[in-house]
N, C-alpha and C positions, 0 to 999 in steps of 0.2 A: 506514706506523704509521697512515694515516689511512683505508686500507682495514681494516686488523682495525675501529679506534672503526668502520666507517660493516654491516662486516658482526653487529659488538653491536647497533648500533641496527637492521639487520633485524633482526636475532632476536628483539628484544627485541616490536618492532613484531608480526613474527609471533608470539609466546608471548602479548601483546597480545589480536591479532586473534581467537588460538584458546579462549580466555575467555570470550569475546566468542561466537560462536561457540557454546556449550559453553549458555552460561549461552542463547540462543537456542533452541536446540536444545530445554531440560530445562522450558523453557517453552512451545514448540507439543505436547512429546508430551504434557506435562501439559491442555492445552489441545487434542488431538488422539483427539476422540468424538465421535461429529454429536451426543447428548446436552450434553455439556461445552459445544460450539459450539453448541447452542441457547440453551444457562442463560445464555452468555455472553454473545449477543445477546439476551436477554429485562434481563440487567441490563446490560446497555450503552441502553436504551431506558428504562429505570422502575428508579432506584434504590433499596437496600431492597425486596428483595421476599420473603415469607417465604418458608420450605419450600415450603407448603398451595399458594403462588400460583403460583411458575416449577413443580412437578409438575403441574398442573393446571390449566393454558397446554401443558404439552406432554405429557399425557396419557402421564405416568411412574405405575409407583409412587413414594407422597411417600418411602418406605426408597431406592432407586434412586436418585432423585434429590437425597436428603440428602449418600447415601454418595458422588455425585462432588459437592457439594457443601463437603464435608470435604475431599476427597481435592483440590480447587484451592482452596479458604484453607489447609490444610497447602503447598501449597505455595507460598503467597506472594502467587496470584492474586488470589483475593479476601479480604473481613474481615466479622467480623459481626458479630451486638452485639441483645441481650435485648432483646423488647417485649413484657411484660408473659409469657405461657406462648410464646410466637410468640419463633422467632432472625428478624430477617430476615440477610441477603444480600447486598451488594456488592461491585462490579468496585476492589480493594484494583490494579490495576496497568490503567488505562486503558488503554495501547499495547494490548494486543491487541485494543481497538476497533480500531486498525490491519490487523491480521492478516482480521478480521472485514471492512474494504475492501475488505484484498483480495480475500478472495474473492469478493465482491460481483464485481466488475469482470472474471472469470476464464470465462470461454468451456468453462461443464464439461461440455457436449454432447457435450465429444469424449469422456472417459473414458468 
């Protein structure tokens, strides 16, 4: 009897773990682009940046920057607010800064 209960608990744990992995993969896929990682890096240092400010810092077209920002906003990584004629963005899911910290400590020269 206890063995069956233990199996059910392990299956429940496995399901919870699988759900967490799926959420993590969703977030990682959302930011898995060099421009998006650069945007996250900018917003980690300076909150509430306008599209024009970000595109200038990254030397990207404003329309492309806006596309990346809107995608990350739609997926819950960023939030935005209107400031006059500008729309400004900041990190909503600040845990992604830990991903950047991890990347900074990696020896990427091996790749």
